[in-house]
N, C-alpha and C positions, 0 to 999 in steps of 0.2 A: 078815349075812355076817360071818365071822370076820376080824378084822384081824390081819395078820402084822406084827410089830414091824419097823421099819426097821433096816437094818444099823447106822446111826449110833446108834440107841437101844441096841442090843445091846452096842456097843463103848464107849459113853460111860462115864466114871467113875461108879460106882454104878448104871450101867445107864440113867440118865436116867429112872428110873421112880419114880412116887409110891408111897407105902406102899399096900398093898392088904389089905382085911379078909378073914377066914375066909369061905369060901363064894363068893368072887368068882373069876373065871378069871384065871390068870397071864398077864400081857401079854407076857412075854418069858422064854425059858429062862435059867436061871442059878441062882446060889446065893442063897437067901432065908433070913432068920432072923426069928423072932418078935420083936416089939418088946420083950417082957418078958424075953427071954433071948437076947441077941445072939450068944452062943457056940453056940447050938443050930442051926447052919446045915444046911439041907437043899437038895438039888438038886431044883428044881421046873421042869418043862417047860412051855413055852408052851401054853396052853389047858387045863392041869390046873386043878382047883378047889383053892384053898388050903384045907388041912385045919385043924382045931382043933389047938391045942398043949396037951398034957397034959389033953385033954378040955375045954378052955376056948377059946371064940372069941378070936382075937387079931388084931393087925394085923401083916402081914408086910412086911419091909423088904428091898430088894435089897442084897446085899453085893457089893462089888467083888472080883473074882477074886484080887487080890493080898492081900486081908485075910482070906482063909479059910485056916485052919491045918488040917493033916492029922491033928492029934492029937485 
């Protein structure tokens, strides 16, 4: 059964989420960045499979909403 992230996890600084590798399912919707390029932020929704970055498997890290720039 699919686990839905608790509201506390979604609102915690950094999302309260551990880094997740390419190919795993996103535990909570939010902004995630590959560990190799923290500026390449992507919006990934809960349940989506984390993609490769630039064709290479990577580890994704949740970014706090306040640290994401629009540029």
